Every structure is written in C-alpha cells, then in structure tokens.
N, C-alpha and C positions, 0 to 999 in steps of 0.2 A: 476527706478536705478536698474542695474541687482544686485541681491543678492552676496557676495560673498561663502553664504554655499550651492551655486548650483554649480556642477560641470560637465562638459562633458570630455568623456575621450578621445573623440577625439581632444578636444582643450587645455589639459591640456600641460605645455610645459617640463614636464619630463618625458622620457620613449616612448616609442612606442606601443600604444594599440593593433594595429594589430599582431605585436612579441608577445607582452607579456602582457595583460591586467590586471595580479595580479601583475606586479613590477607598473604598473600607479596606480591602486587602491589603493597600499598602501602607495605610495607618496603623493594621495591626503588624505587617512587618517593620516597621518603623517602633513600634513598641517592643516587640522581640530584641532588636537590637541596641535600644535602650537600656534592655534589663538584662541582658546576656552581653557582659563585656568584658569578663575574665576568660583568659583562653583555659589557664590552670590552676583550679583552687582546691589542691590536696587530692588531686587524683581526678576533680571533677572539670568539667568543661562548660560548652555551649550545649544543650541539650535539644535547642530547636525547638518544633510546636509542629500541633495539628492545627487547621482553620478548617471550621464545617462548614459544608452549604446545605442549610435543612433542604427536601424539594420546593420545588419552587421557582420561579423565573425572576432574574438578576440581570439585567440592563448593565455592561460594559463599555461605559464609554470614557474610560482612563483607563491605561493601559498597565496592568501589573509587571513590576520590574523585580524579581527575585535576588538577591546577592546573599542571601543565606543558606547554607547547606544544613539538612536535618529540618525539612519542610517538607510538611504533608497537607494538602487542600485535599480534602475529600465531600463529597457527597455521599447520597442514600439513594442513587441510579441514573445511570446512564442515558434514559430517557431518549433514543435514538426513535424517531419515527422516517419514513421517507417522505423528504418536502419534494424530491422529484414527481412521486406519482402525484401530491397533491397540485403542484403547479400546474400539471398537464390533465389534471380530471378539468371540465368544462365549468365555467363561472355557474350555472345553474345547478350544476350537483352537489358545489361545494356545502351548500346549508345542510345536508343529507350526510355529511362526513360524519361521525363518532369524533374525532378532535382533529383539528387543524395544522397544532405545533407540536412540534418533541418537548418531552415532561423530563420527568426526574427532577434531579438538581440541576438545573438550566441555565447558563452562561449566554447572553445575548450578546454577542460581538458588533457594537455600535460604534467602531472608533472612526474616526475621520479618516479620508483616503491617504495611505501614506505614500513614498516614493520607492519603498523597499518592502521585504517578505518583514525583519527584524520590526521596521515601523508600523507593521499592519499587524502585529502580531497581539493577540487577548495576552498573553501571558510571555513574555520576556525574559529568560535566564541567563545571566551575564556576571561574571565577578574577575577583576585583573588578581594577581598575585598567588602565593603559594599558600596553602596547599588548595589544589584544582577544587571547585566546588563539588560536595558529595551530600547524596542520598536526599534529592528533593523527588519529592513523589507527588504524583495526579491520581487522583482515583473516583471511579464510580459519580461522576457529574458528566454534563454536555454541554460541549462546546459548540455554536450552534452561528454561523455566519449567515443567516436569514435569506438573504438574498443571493442570486449572482444577475453581472450584469452584463449589459449589451456589449461586445466586441467587433463589432461588424461585420461578422458574419451572416448575418440573417437570420441567422437563428432565434427561436424565445430567448429573450435575455436569461429568463429562470434556467436554463439548457446549456448556459456556455461555459461553465464548474470557472467563471473568470469573476474575482470580486477584490483582488488585492488584501484579501483577509489570510490569517495566519492562525491555529489555534494555540500551538505550542512550540516557542523557537526556542531554541539554546545556544547560545551564539559562541559558547568559549567552552574552554575543555572541561569536560565532567567526570564524574566516577559516580557507579553506582547509583545512578536516577530508576526511578520504576514508572512506567507509565501504564497503568492497571484499569482495567473495568470502566474504560473510560467511551462515552458516545463523540463521534463528531461528524457533522455534519455541514455542508453546505459552506465550504471553507475552501479556499485557492490552493491552501495549505495544509494540512490538517497539523502533523508533528514533523518537526525538521529540528536536526540533531547534527551541531558539527562536533567533534572532536571526541566521542565517544569511547569510553571506556567502561565494560562491564555494565551496558543498560540493558532494562528488560522493558520491554512493548508488550503485554502480554495481554489477554483476553479482552481485547478491546471489539469496540462495532466503529469502524472507520470507514464511510461510505457518505458516494453522492459528495466526495470532494475532489477537486484539481487534482492535486496529489494527497497520497496517503501518508506514507512514512518514507521520509525522507533521512540516510545518514550520510553527511556532507564532511568535507576535510579530510579525514583520516579517524580510523579506530579501531578495537581489538575487542576479544572476547565478549561482543554481546548477543545477544538474541531478540530473534521477532517470532514470537509463538503463539499458537492458539487464538489468533486473530481472524474476524469477520471482516475482508476489505474490500474496497473498489473504488478506484479514480474513475477519472475523467478522460476524453478521449482522447486531451492533449496532454495528458502527465501520468504519473508512474506509480503503481500500486504501493509496491516495497523497490526504494532505491537505496544503493550505497554504491559510496566508492572511496576506494582505496582506504580498504577495510578487511584486516587477517581475524581469522577467527570467529567469524560472523555465524551463527545457527540458527536460521530459517525453517521453521517445522511446524507441520500440524495446521497450517494457516488455510481458509478458505478465500482464495480469491474470487470477486466477481465479475465481469466483464465488463468492457467497456473503456477499459485503463486502455492507454497506450502501448503499455507493456503491464504484466503481470509483477516480473522482478526484474531489474535491471542493474548489473553489477559492471564496475567501471575499475580496473586496477584494483580488485576485489580476487585474495589470495586464500586458500587453506580455509575456505571455509563451506558450509553444507549448506545444503537446499534439500529438502528430504522430506518424503509423506506428506505433501501440500496437495491439496486439491486445486487446479489452475482453471480457471475458464477465461476464454476470449470469443470477441466476435473481429480480430483481426489478428494477420499473423505477428512475428516478434513477440511472442508472449515471454519467453526467459531469453534474456541479453545479455553474455558475457563479454564485455568490452576494454579495449584497452589494455590488452595483455591479462586479462583475467586466469590466472592459472592455479592447477592444483586445487580445484574445487570439486564438489563431489555433489553430483545431479543424481539422487537415485529417489525410489519407488514413489514418484511423484504421477498423478494423473489428470493429465493434458485433455482439456475437450473445446478444441476452434468449432465455432458453429457461427450461424447470421445472425445477425440484430435481427429481433422479431417485433419488437415493440415501435409503432408508426412516428413517434415523435422524434427518434434518432435513425430511422432507415436512410441509407444513403451515407451517413455520418461515417467515418474509415479513420486509420492513426496515418494515412498515405503510404502505407507499404503493400508490396504486390506481394503472392504467393510465393516466388522465389525467395523471400527472403527468409522464408524457414520460423518452424514456431517456437524452434530454440536457433538462437543465433549464437557461434562461438568463435570467438576472436583471443586465444592464449594456449597456454601450453601444460599440458599432463593435468588436463578436466577429467574426468571419469563420470559418464553418463552410464547408467546402468539400472535395470528394473523399471523402465518406467512404462506408463499406458498413453497413448496417445489416440484420440478419438479424434479424427476429423472428419467433421460431418458438414458437408456441403452440397449443394446445387453445383454440377459441374458449369453451368450458364453463371455463374458467381465468380469463379477462379479469375482471379486476375495476373499474367494478363490473357488474355482470352486462348483456349486450347491448350494451356499449360499445365503441366503436372505441376502441383503444390508440393513444397520441401516440408518436411517434417525437422529434421534435423540438417543443418548447415554450417560445417565449420571451415569459416570463411580464411582465418591464416592460425597462424600457429604451428603447433605440432606437438607429438606424442598424446593425445589426446586419445581415451579408450570408451569405446561402446559400446558394449555387450548386452543382450538380451533384453532390445526394449520391445513393446510389443505395441505393432501400430494396425487401428480400425482404420479403413477410410472409406466413407458412404457417400453414394450419390444421392440428397435426396431431393424433397421439393415442397421448401420449406415458405411460408406465407408469415405478414406482420398482421399483428393485432393490436387492439388501442389498450388494452388492458396487461401493463406490464406484467403482473403478478402470472394471469391465466398466460400468456402467449409463450411467455419463457418455461413456465411448469410444462405446457402441452410441447416445446423446442426440446427439451431435455429430457423427457419420458419416452419420446420416441424413439425406437431402436430399428424398426425396418425402413427395408431403401428401394427403390426399383434395382438397384444394384452398386456396385463398387466403385470406387473414386480412383482413378488413378495416379500414384503419388510416388515420388522419391524420397523413400524413407531418410536417406542420409548420402548426402552433399559434398563431399570435401572440394574445395577450392583449388587449382592447381597448385597453389603455393603454398599449400600447406601438406607437411609430409609427415613418415613413420607415424601415423595415427594405425589403432587397431579399431576395427567394426568387425565386431563378431554376434552371428544372429540378431540382428537386427533392421532385418527387410529380404526378401529373395534376390538374387542373383541381379535380376535386372531392375530392382528399385534402388539400389545403392551405388551411384555413382561417384568413382572415385577410379583412380589410376593404383591401378593393382600393383605395378612395378615398385610405387613408392610408398603404396600403404597395403599394409595385413588387414585382408578381408576373407571372413569367413559367413556365408549367407545365410540365410534360415532355410533348411529345407524344407520343401515340398510335398506335398501329399503324392505318395510314389517313389520316390528319391530315397 
C-alpha cells in the first residue's frame, strides 16, 4: 500500500513543479502539517515525510519554508557540472559542448533579489519553540544559482561569485540535520546553518559558490566529511564560528577560496586528513582565540592561479600571513605535509620569505613533525581550466628551492613548542620564550 507520507512533486495536484517547485513543496508541507497533528497517539507521533524530485529541471520562484521535523527532500542525482568553465568558453564554441547546464534532479533558483541571506535562500529552515527542529535531510539533488552578477569589480559578471542567492539557510537551533550527496553551483552562499547540533554535511559536491559551508552562531558535535568543495576568492570553503567538537575530515578542498578553512572561536575540534589546495595564503585560519584544536595529517598545496580568466585575482593577503595562521591557545599542528610551489617573482612582498605556519598570538601551541617542500617554479597560465590546473598539479621539478620560513612565532606568543618542523634557520621564534627543536640536516 502506498504511504501517504511519500510525495512526488510531479504527481502532486497543486501547482506546476517545472514552473515553480517552491510553491509545490510548500503545498506538500502544508498537507503534512494538516494530516500530522497529534504529537502522541499511544506512542505514535508525527513521522514526517519524504518529498521526491525525479530527474529533471524545476524552476524555484517561491522560497521553500520548512518548519517540520523528520522531513527528507531527495532527488536522483546531484547533477553538478562546471558552470564556470561553460561561461568562460568562447561563445562560438558553446554549440559544440555536450551539455550546457547542470543536470540530475535540478532546482533552478529564480527568486527575486533579497535584502539578506535568508531572504535569498531557496530553502529556509526555521521554527521557534521547543523542541528544536530535528532530522531535516537534503539528499541527492542539485541547487543551481544559474548566474552571477556584476559587482563593480570589472570582472566578467559570471566570475564575481556574487548574486545574493543561498541554497539552504537554516536560521535557528536544530538537531541531527543531514545534507548528503547534494550538488551546489553558482550560489553566493551554498549552505548556511545557525546553531547546529550533530549536523552531518557529507559527500556533497559544493563548488563555484561564493561561500560553500558556513556554520554560524554556535554549535557542537557536528561533522563536515568527504566533500568536494571550492569557494570563490571572496569567500570561505569551510567556515565555522563558536563551535565545539567539530570534525572536518577527508574533504578535498579546491583552490580559489579566500580560505580553505576558517575557524573563529572554535574549540576542541579536529581538522584531519584533508587535501587542501589554494592559490593564496591564509589557507587555514584559526582566529578569535580558537583553542585546543587538532590540525593533523593534512596535505596543503599552495601554488599559482593557472587559469587565464582569474589571472591576477587574489584574496588580499601577502605571503607573510602564512598558509596556516593561528590566534589561540594549546592547538596541535602535527604531521602535516606542506607544498609551497611558487615562482619567487610571484612572492608578495617582493623578496620576502613566505611563511608556512604563523602563530600570531596566544600560546601553548604544539607544532611537530610537519614536512615542508618549497619549490621555485616557472608557472604559466592557460585558457583551459582543466588542462592548465592538471599540468600544474603534476609538475614536480623546479629550477631550485624556494626559501621559506616554516614556522614564525610572533613576539607576543610564548610557551609554544616547535619540534622537527623546519631547519634552525627556517624557524623564526624567540628561543627564550618558546621550545624549539629544529629538523636535523644532512650531516648533523
């Protein structure tokens, strides 16, 4: 017997999902609330529902407002394909492309311009009262912002990462949400969640968005795992504030984000076993007294932007900022691999020694067994995003080494321990205020 709690947007009698899937989903949610009214019926409650989007394109002209727990919205394919590559292909070459738009179960965000992130969200999750809204899931469909817009920078409007559109915005306290197997493209904010508890953001493809994953307000015991992520040069790939017990693991973070990971006021959390790639300094930033965090077994790659449309674009930081910047206490940076692969002519300020890990303030931080490879390369730009970047990734030879400062401890930071994370001349720290054991060189 078919369940009344399973809905297909293409079979629902109210509205047209191709023209406005937002209105259809809101009608379905209203039906769920009208039917599921009893909180306790001899141990039975409100089971929630599943809303299914078959493969196809669904324009969203009305914001979806979710205020029920136990709701799963699912499709049959995350549908990601690179809009950035398509928009930077010469117009006369576009007719030869196999496809022009993302596919799968695809929601086309076509909302009017809003004054804030919540107003520009395709899916807004918000409910007052107790208990917190729980177990809302988004799975296996694509949310496409369609186009970026001019921001006055002089860049091609499709390359600005700005359009005021958000994919999923969770505005209030929530528990056990899941965002799994989704695709997000061409949104200024892909996923923004406030006050998360036990959130799982797993196995998504979130790229060519101004900001990818933002955990705001405060939260605990959440995880960001196994995602493919890449933000724009003005935003963050992974951002979290005032969180405890956050697990960020096994993500592949693409370049061009202003930061790969930025923590502000985050404590007792783990950033482990990620592959992080950036065209700029400030890849990982621990700010606002982020303390007792573990950064371990990550692979960091910093190289130069190889794609012509973004040549000369950066995040405004120079190479003295550090690939990792720490403002906090008792953090551990252990067993990471750093590859700094730059033409020394591209180093800013000119003639400086790039900093790999910078301890800006705080104290009691522990850095051990980090390996730094710094190469002075002659890089070039290309018109093919794929070919230019792959060529840059696979090149491992260079005319020589690039002089770097592997660890810099600012004068105000004391009682840090730096072990085997750079030769003696590569570690810039007050030996009277910090414990330093340099990596031994050949012959020592």
